[in-house]
LUMVEX-887958 format. One record per residue (C-alpha): residue number from 1; x, y, z; residue in one letter. Coordinates in pm, 1 decimal. Layout:
REM residues N
<atom nr="NUM" X="X" Y="Y" Z="Z" rest="a"/>
...
REM end
This chain:
REM residues 226
<atom nr="1" X="1628.1" Y="-5291.0" Z="-1163.0" rest="m"/>
<atom nr="2" X="1884.5" Y="-5127.0" Z="-1324.0" rest="a"/>
<atom nr="3" X="2126.1" Y="-5134.5" Z="-1046.2" rest="a"/>
<atom nr="4" X="2113.6" Y="-5510.8" Z="-1014.6" rest="r"/>
<atom nr="5" X="2166.7" Y="-5553.3" Z="-1410.5" rest="i"/>
<atom nr="6" X="2446.9" Y="-5341.0" Z="-1390.6" rest="i"/>
<atom nr="7" X="2587.3" Y="-5548.5" Z="-1100.6" rest="l"/>
<atom nr="8" X="2536.8" Y="-5856.6" Z="-1280.7" rest="i"/>
<atom nr="9" X="2715.5" Y="-5730.7" Z="-1586.7" rest="v"/>
<atom nr="10" X="2991.5" Y="-5640.6" Z="-1344.9" rest="a"/>
<atom nr="11" X="3041.1" Y="-5980.7" Z="-1199.2" rest="l"/>
<atom nr="12" X="3033.3" Y="-6134.7" Z="-1538.4" rest="l"/>
<atom nr="13" X="3303.9" Y="-5896.8" Z="-1664.4" rest="a"/>
<atom nr="14" X="3510.4" Y="-5991.9" Z="-1358.5" rest="l"/>
<atom nr="15" X="3454.8" Y="-6331.3" Z="-1375.6" rest="s"/>
<atom nr="16" X="3524.4" Y="-6353.2" Z="-1752.3" rest="s"/>
<atom nr="17" X="3888.9" Y="-6174.8" Z="-1680.9" rest="s"/>
<atom nr="18" X="3982.5" Y="-6441.7" Z="-1446.3" rest="r"/>
<atom nr="19" X="3910.5" Y="-6756.1" Z="-1664.6" rest="a"/>
<atom nr="20" X="4108.4" Y="-6532.4" Z="-1960.1" rest="l"/>
<atom nr="21" X="4402.6" Y="-6488.2" Z="-1704.6" rest="a"/>
<atom nr="22" X="4537.3" Y="-6817.4" Z="-1836.0" rest="s"/>
<atom nr="23" X="4525.6" Y="-7041.0" Z="-2118.2" rest="d"/>
<atom nr="24" X="4205.9" Y="-7138.9" Z="-2222.0" rest="p"/>
<atom nr="25" X="4078.3" Y="-7498.1" Z="-2174.1" rest="s"/>
<atom nr="26" X="4075.3" Y="-7771.3" Z="-2453.0" rest="p"/>
<atom nr="27" X="3795.0" Y="-7846.9" Z="-2644.2" rest="l"/>
<atom nr="28" X="3918.2" Y="-8178.4" Z="-2782.7" rest="q"/>
<atom nr="29" X="4167.7" Y="-8445.6" Z="-2680.0" rest="d"/>
<atom nr="30" X="4455.5" Y="-8275.4" Z="-2830.5" rest="f"/>
<atom nr="31" X="4562.0" Y="-8001.2" Z="-3098.8" rest="c"/>
<atom nr="32" X="4900.7" Y="-8081.9" Z="-3179.1" rest="v"/>
<atom nr="33" X="5063.6" Y="-7769.0" Z="-3339.7" rest="a"/>
<atom nr="34" X="5105.9" Y="-7714.6" Z="-3670.3" rest="d"/>
<atom nr="35" X="5392.9" Y="-7484.4" Z="-3744.2" rest="f"/>
<atom nr="36" X="5325.7" Y="-7466.3" Z="-4105.0" rest="d"/>
<atom nr="37" X="4975.9" Y="-7325.7" Z="-4119.5" rest="s"/>
<atom nr="38" X="4957.4" Y="-6948.7" Z="-4236.1" rest="n"/>
<atom nr="39" X="4639.7" Y="-6921.6" Z="-3976.7" rest="v"/>
<atom nr="40" X="4697.5" Y="-6677.2" Z="-3727.5" rest="i"/>
<atom nr="41" X="4563.7" Y="-6786.1" Z="-3350.1" rest="v"/>
<atom nr="42" X="4651.7" Y="-6734.8" Z="-3003.4" rest="s"/>
<atom nr="43" X="4863.1" Y="-7025.4" Z="-2977.0" rest="g"/>
<atom nr="44" X="4916.5" Y="-7249.2" Z="-3280.6" rest="f"/>
<atom nr="45" X="4629.7" Y="-7400.8" Z="-3547.8" rest="p"/>
<atom nr="46" X="4558.3" Y="-7794.1" Z="-3489.8" rest="c"/>
<atom nr="47" X="4754.7" Y="-8055.8" Z="-3678.4" rest="k"/>
<atom nr="48" X="4519.3" Y="-8310.5" Z="-3866.7" rest="d"/>
<atom nr="49" X="4448.2" Y="-8566.1" Z="-3597.7" rest="p"/>
<atom nr="50" X="4491.3" Y="-8849.1" Z="-3867.2" rest="t"/>
<atom nr="51" X="4876.7" Y="-8744.5" Z="-3900.0" rest="s"/>
<atom nr="52" X="4975.8" Y="-8726.4" Z="-3543.4" rest="v"/>
<atom nr="53" X="5249.4" Y="-8947.1" Z="-3420.8" rest="t"/>
<atom nr="54" X="5390.3" Y="-9033.3" Z="-3045.4" rest="p"/>
<atom nr="55" X="5665.3" Y="-8812.2" Z="-3160.0" rest="d"/>
<atom nr="56" X="5488.8" Y="-8517.8" Z="-3128.7" rest="d"/>
<atom nr="57" X="5413.1" Y="-8573.9" Z="-2774.7" rest="f"/>
<atom nr="58" X="5770.4" Y="-8668.2" Z="-2679.4" rest="y"/>
<atom nr="59" X="6101.4" Y="-8509.5" Z="-2627.7" rest="i"/>
<atom nr="60" X="6446.6" Y="-8638.7" Z="-2514.5" rest="s"/>
<atom nr="61" X="6790.8" Y="-8486.4" Z="-2391.3" rest="g"/>
<atom nr="62" X="6658.5" Y="-8354.5" Z="-2070.6" rest="l"/>
<atom nr="63" X="6915.6" Y="-8563.3" Z="-1897.2" rest="d"/>
<atom nr="64" X="7191.1" Y="-8374.3" Z="-2075.8" rest="k"/>
<atom nr="65" X="7371.2" Y="-8109.1" Z="-1878.9" rest="v"/>
<atom nr="66" X="7324.7" Y="-7756.8" Z="-2012.0" rest="g"/>
<atom nr="67" X="7606.4" Y="-7528.9" Z="-2095.4" rest="d"/>
<atom nr="68" X="7697.6" Y="-7267.1" Z="-1801.4" rest="t"/>
<atom nr="69" X="7981.1" Y="-7138.5" Z="-1946.3" rest="d"/>
<atom nr="70" X="7847.2" Y="-6773.3" Z="-1952.7" rest="n"/>
<atom nr="71" X="7875.3" Y="-6456.8" Z="-1717.3" rest="d"/>
<atom nr="72" X="7556.6" Y="-6599.3" Z="-1502.4" rest="l"/>
<atom nr="73" X="7707.6" Y="-6951.7" Z="-1458.6" rest="g"/>
<atom nr="74" X="7343.5" Y="-7097.3" Z="-1555.6" rest="a"/>
<atom nr="75" X="7141.2" Y="-7225.5" Z="-1827.5" rest="n"/>
<atom nr="76" X="6790.9" Y="-7291.6" Z="-1890.7" rest="i"/>
<atom nr="77" X="6663.5" Y="-7552.3" Z="-2145.1" rest="t"/>
<atom nr="78" X="6292.9" Y="-7476.0" Z="-2200.0" rest="l"/>
<atom nr="79" X="6012.0" Y="-7705.8" Z="-2315.4" rest="v"/>
<atom nr="80" X="5744.6" Y="-7530.0" Z="-2422.0" rest="n"/>
<atom nr="81" X="5492.5" Y="-7553.6" Z="-2748.9" rest="v"/>
<atom nr="82" X="5781.2" Y="-7422.0" Z="-2981.9" rest="n"/>
<atom nr="83" X="5972.6" Y="-7736.4" Z="-2892.8" rest="r"/>
<atom nr="84" X="5707.7" Y="-8008.5" Z="-2843.1" rest="l"/>
<atom nr="85" X="5415.5" Y="-7941.6" Z="-3031.7" rest="p"/>
<atom nr="86" X="5182.3" Y="-8212.0" Z="-2873.0" rest="g"/>
<atom nr="87" X="5162.6" Y="-7936.8" Z="-2565.9" rest="i"/>
<atom nr="88" X="4979.1" Y="-7700.9" Z="-2767.6" rest="n"/>
<atom nr="89" X="4636.4" Y="-7607.9" Z="-2603.3" rest="t"/>
<atom nr="90" X="4734.5" Y="-7831.3" Z="-2284.5" rest="l"/>
<atom nr="91" X="4836.8" Y="-7523.4" Z="-2053.1" rest="g"/>
<atom nr="92" X="5178.5" Y="-7705.2" Z="-1961.7" rest="v"/>
<atom nr="93" X="5532.4" Y="-7632.7" Z="-1990.5" rest="a"/>
<atom nr="94" X="5872.7" Y="-7707.1" Z="-1819.8" rest="m"/>
<atom nr="95" X="6211.5" Y="-7634.4" Z="-1771.9" rest="s"/>
<atom nr="96" X="6547.4" Y="-7787.6" Z="-1674.7" rest="r"/>
<atom nr="97" X="6775.9" Y="-7531.6" Z="-1526.4" rest="i"/>
<atom nr="98" X="7161.4" Y="-7593.6" Z="-1447.1" rest="d"/>
<atom nr="99" X="7385.6" Y="-7390.8" Z="-1237.8" rest="y"/>
<atom nr="100" X="7758.4" Y="-7402.1" Z="-1244.2" rest="a"/>
<atom nr="101" X="7927.7" Y="-7313.8" Z="-855.8" rest="p"/>
<atom nr="102" X="7746.8" Y="-7009.7" Z="-741.3" rest="f"/>
<atom nr="103" X="7557.5" Y="-6972.5" Z="-1077.0" rest="g"/>
<atom nr="104" X="7255.4" Y="-6731.2" Z="-1088.3" rest="l"/>
<atom nr="105" X="6913.6" Y="-6741.8" Z="-1289.7" rest="n"/>
<atom nr="106" X="6907.0" Y="-6375.5" Z="-1254.7" rest="p"/>
<atom nr="107" X="6560.6" Y="-6195.0" Z="-1156.0" rest="p"/>
<atom nr="108" X="6295.1" Y="-6234.0" Z="-1437.9" rest="h"/>
<atom nr="109" X="5899.2" Y="-6282.8" Z="-1459.1" rest="s"/>
<atom nr="110" X="5672.6" Y="-6483.9" Z="-1617.9" rest="h"/>
<atom nr="111" X="5386.5" Y="-6279.8" Z="-1752.9" rest="p"/>
<atom nr="112" X="5160.1" Y="-6575.5" Z="-1861.6" rest="r"/>
<atom nr="113" X="5197.8" Y="-6839.7" Z="-1603.4" rest="s"/>
<atom nr="114" X="5286.7" Y="-6956.9" Z="-1251.8" rest="s"/>
<atom nr="115" X="5614.3" Y="-7145.3" Z="-1187.3" rest="e"/>
<atom nr="116" X="5675.2" Y="-7420.5" Z="-935.2" rest="i"/>
<atom nr="117" X="6082.0" Y="-7540.9" Z="-900.4" rest="l"/>
<atom nr="118" X="6212.7" Y="-7863.3" Z="-795.5" rest="h"/>
<atom nr="119" X="6562.6" Y="-7890.4" Z="-689.6" rest="v"/>
<atom nr="120" X="6687.3" Y="-8201.8" Z="-812.9" rest="v"/>
<atom nr="121" X="7052.9" Y="-8148.7" Z="-677.3" rest="n"/>
<atom nr="122" X="7240.2" Y="-7872.8" Z="-497.8" rest="g"/>
<atom nr="123" X="7146.3" Y="-7614.7" Z="-292.6" rest="t"/>
<atom nr="124" X="7011.2" Y="-7319.4" Z="-416.9" rest="l"/>
<atom nr="125" X="6874.5" Y="-6972.4" Z="-279.2" rest="y"/>
<atom nr="126" X="6547.3" Y="-6905.9" Z="-429.9" rest="a"/>
<atom nr="127" X="6286.1" Y="-6620.0" Z="-395.7" rest="g"/>
<atom nr="128" X="6007.9" Y="-6361.4" Z="-542.3" rest="f"/>
<atom nr="129" X="5941.6" Y="-5992.0" Z="-484.6" rest="v"/>
<atom nr="130" X="5548.8" Y="-5897.9" Z="-422.5" rest="t"/>
<atom nr="131" X="5392.6" Y="-5603.7" Z="-607.8" rest="s"/>
<atom nr="132" X="5396.4" Y="-5271.4" Z="-451.6" rest="n"/>
<atom nr="133" X="5243.2" Y="-5278.9" Z="-92.9" rest="t"/>
<atom nr="134" X="5217.6" Y="-5021.0" Z="172.7" rest="d"/>
<atom nr="135" X="5532.6" Y="-5188.5" Z="306.8" rest="k"/>
<atom nr="136" X="5704.1" Y="-5184.1" Z="-10.8" rest="g"/>
<atom nr="137" X="5800.1" Y="-5482.5" Z="-210.3" rest="n"/>
<atom nr="138" X="5863.0" Y="-5773.6" Z="-11.8" rest="i"/>
<atom nr="139" X="6125.1" Y="-6026.2" Z="-78.4" rest="l"/>
<atom nr="140" X="6008.8" Y="-6362.8" Z="8.6" rest="i"/>
<atom nr="141" X="6274.5" Y="-6631.5" Z="-18.5" rest="a"/>
<atom nr="142" X="6423.3" Y="-6956.7" Z="111.8" rest="k"/>
<atom nr="143" X="6712.2" Y="-7179.9" Z="91.1" rest="k"/>
<atom nr="144" X="6631.6" Y="-7505.4" Z="-90.1" rest="l"/>
<atom nr="145" X="6773.7" Y="-7811.5" Z="-72.5" rest="n"/>
<atom nr="146" X="6754.0" Y="-8134.2" Z="-289.0" rest="t"/>
<atom nr="147" X="6428.9" Y="-8248.8" Z="-294.6" rest="g"/>
<atom nr="148" X="6266.7" Y="-7931.1" Z="-200.5" rest="d"/>
<atom nr="149" X="6000.9" Y="-7753.1" Z="-400.7" rest="a"/>
<atom nr="150" X="5916.6" Y="-7362.2" Z="-414.3" rest="f"/>
<atom nr="151" X="5630.8" Y="-7201.8" Z="-594.9" rest="v"/>
<atom nr="152" X="5671.2" Y="-6853.3" Z="-784.2" rest="f"/>
<atom nr="153" X="5321.5" Y="-6663.2" Z="-842.2" rest="p"/>
<atom nr="154" X="5238.3" Y="-6526.9" Z="-1188.7" rest="q"/>
<atom nr="155" X="5392.1" Y="-6238.8" Z="-1313.4" rest="g"/>
<atom nr="156" X="5603.5" Y="-6174.6" Z="-1012.7" rest="l"/>
<atom nr="157" X="5980.4" Y="-6101.6" Z="-1021.6" rest="i"/>
<atom nr="158" X="6176.8" Y="-6414.2" Z="-897.7" rest="h"/>
<atom nr="159" X="6549.8" Y="-6550.2" Z="-912.0" rest="f"/>
<atom nr="160" X="6757.4" Y="-6876.3" Z="-804.6" rest="q"/>
<atom nr="161" X="7125.2" Y="-6855.4" Z="-684.1" rest="f"/>
<atom nr="162" X="7325.7" Y="-7175.4" Z="-653.8" rest="n"/>
<atom nr="163" X="7483.9" Y="-7136.0" Z="-274.1" rest="l"/>
<atom nr="164" X="7725.0" Y="-7435.8" Z="-311.0" rest="g"/>
<atom nr="165" X="8069.9" Y="-7495.8" Z="-483.6" rest="d"/>
<atom nr="166" X="7932.4" Y="-7784.0" Z="-687.7" rest="t"/>
<atom nr="167" X="7675.5" Y="-7791.8" Z="-990.3" rest="n"/>
<atom nr="168" X="7320.0" Y="-7814.8" Z="-918.5" rest="a"/>
<atom nr="169" X="7010.5" Y="-7898.0" Z="-1100.9" rest="v"/>
<atom nr="170" X="6631.9" Y="-7817.6" Z="-1085.2" rest="a"/>
<atom nr="171" X="6335.1" Y="-7869.4" Z="-1285.2" rest="f"/>
<atom nr="172" X="6040.3" Y="-7613.7" Z="-1364.7" rest="a"/>
<atom nr="173" X="5667.7" Y="-7651.8" Z="-1427.2" rest="a"/>
<atom nr="174" X="5453.2" Y="-7405.9" Z="-1578.0" rest="f"/>
<atom nr="175" X="5085.9" Y="-7372.4" Z="-1583.9" rest="g"/>
<atom nr="176" X="5118.8" Y="-7224.1" Z="-1955.3" rest="s"/>
<atom nr="177" X="5221.9" Y="-7367.9" Z="-2295.5" rest="q"/>
<atom nr="178" X="5410.6" Y="-7061.4" Z="-2345.1" rest="n"/>
<atom nr="179" X="5459.0" Y="-6872.8" Z="-2013.5" rest="p"/>
<atom nr="180" X="5670.3" Y="-6620.5" Z="-2145.6" rest="g"/>
<atom nr="181" X="6008.2" Y="-6487.0" Z="-2005.2" rest="l"/>
<atom nr="182" X="6118.5" Y="-6113.9" Z="-1896.9" rest="v"/>
<atom nr="183" X="6455.7" Y="-6083.4" Z="-1735.6" rest="t"/>
<atom nr="184" X="6461.6" Y="-5756.7" Z="-1563.9" rest="v"/>
<atom nr="185" X="6832.4" Y="-5629.7" Z="-1655.5" rest="a"/>
<atom nr="186" X="6790.6" Y="-5739.7" Z="-2022.0" rest="n"/>
<atom nr="187" X="6453.6" Y="-5550.7" Z="-2038.3" rest="a"/>
<atom nr="188" X="6560.3" Y="-5251.0" Z="-1869.6" rest="v"/>
<atom nr="189" X="6895.0" Y="-5205.0" Z="-2014.7" rest="f"/>
<atom nr="190" X="6899.1" Y="-5426.2" Z="-2341.2" rest="g"/>
<atom nr="191" X="6589.1" Y="-5311.5" Z="-2489.1" rest="s"/>
<atom nr="192" X="6576.2" Y="-5254.4" Z="-2863.9" rest="k"/>
<atom nr="193" X="6602.1" Y="-4955.0" Z="-2933.0" rest="p"/>
<atom nr="194" X="6697.3" Y="-4832.2" Z="-2589.4" rest="p"/>
<atom nr="195" X="6476.1" Y="-4667.0" Z="-2337.5" rest="i"/>
<atom nr="196" X="6545.4" Y="-4280.6" Z="-2421.5" rest="p"/>
<atom nr="197" X="6794.5" Y="-4110.9" Z="-2217.5" rest="e"/>
<atom nr="198" X="6548.1" Y="-3894.0" Z="-2071.5" rest="y"/>
<atom nr="199" X="6348.4" Y="-4150.3" Z="-1908.4" rest="i"/>
<atom nr="200" X="6582.5" Y="-4438.9" Z="-1779.9" rest="l"/>
<atom nr="201" X="6810.6" Y="-4240.4" Z="-1544.7" rest="p"/>
<atom nr="202" X="6535.8" Y="-4064.4" Z="-1381.9" rest="l"/>
<atom nr="203" X="6347.1" Y="-4393.0" Z="-1337.7" rest="a"/>
<atom nr="204" X="6653.2" Y="-4585.3" Z="-1178.0" rest="v"/>
<atom nr="205" X="6794.0" Y="-4298.9" Z="-1006.2" rest="q"/>
<atom nr="206" X="7124.5" Y="-4320.4" Z="-1200.0" rest="l"/>
<atom nr="207" X="7330.7" Y="-4097.0" Z="-1369.1" rest="t"/>
<atom nr="208" X="7310.4" Y="-4054.8" Z="-1740.0" rest="k"/>
<atom nr="209" X="7676.2" Y="-4193.4" Z="-1780.1" rest="t"/>
<atom nr="210" X="7609.5" Y="-4493.3" Z="-1580.6" rest="t"/>
<atom nr="211" X="7259.0" Y="-4548.3" Z="-1762.4" rest="v"/>
<atom nr="212" X="7482.9" Y="-4526.1" Z="-2071.7" rest="e"/>
<atom nr="213" X="7745.5" Y="-4784.7" Z="-1965.4" rest="w"/>
<atom nr="214" X="7497.5" Y="-5056.5" Z="-1866.9" rest="l"/>
<atom nr="215" X="7333.7" Y="-5010.2" Z="-2185.3" rest="q"/>
<atom nr="216" X="7633.9" Y="-5078.2" Z="-2369.2" rest="q"/>
<atom nr="217" X="7688.3" Y="-5418.7" Z="-2193.9" rest="q"/>
<atom nr="218" X="7604.8" Y="-5778.2" Z="-2363.7" rest="q"/>
<atom nr="219" X="7333.4" Y="-5877.3" Z="-2134.0" rest="w"/>
<atom nr="220" X="7313.2" Y="-6272.8" Z="-2126.2" rest="v"/>
<atom nr="221" X="7026.0" Y="-6463.6" Z="-2207.6" rest="d"/>
<atom nr="222" X="7051.8" Y="-6809.2" Z="-2012.3" rest="i"/>
<atom nr="223" X="6731.2" Y="-6930.8" Z="-2175.5" rest="a"/>
<atom nr="224" X="6731.7" Y="-7186.5" Z="-2446.6" rest="r"/>
<atom nr="225" X="6473.2" Y="-7272.7" Z="-2707.9" rest="e"/>
<atom nr="226" X="6213.5" Y="-7050.6" Z="-2581.8" rest="y"/>
REM end
């Protein structure tokens, strides 16, 4: 009997952890984010439903080309709960990504969401890297043309590179109102304060001098409004 109870508790724990692995389901029609509230919750408190307007669910400007004048030649305009309060508790977000010729959305991950990318115009090389396996970290990547879509699993490092000599545009959809963003190079070499000098050179198998040089670089953040 005790063994059966332990098994049931274990199964419940596993199912609960899976249920909490993404945004919780809403318990009402909507919960427009109240940015002025002092209440601290996971997400944002709800605005009074009687004061909600259509503008709480509306955003414009995604037809505008993002500024790609940076070292990476790319720009991300993220539409999450911080820009569109009506998204609160709905478990969705999106972004527009602009690429200059040979522009790069560098290796990064979204800790709270999977992503599906749709190429609106241009030719991209996009892919992700698996978690550790007995065969190493496997790169799964493909050339994408206009009209193609590609999925990046939650938490895995992924990227996109414009293969063409003309501008490219893609839109991404996320399964979280706030998917989060961890850009690999920025996090490793641009953390504040820096990762200690006795750790990082050993971790990346580079000399202390090289690591110090990397830490002194101005790492570009191409995400806007996140």
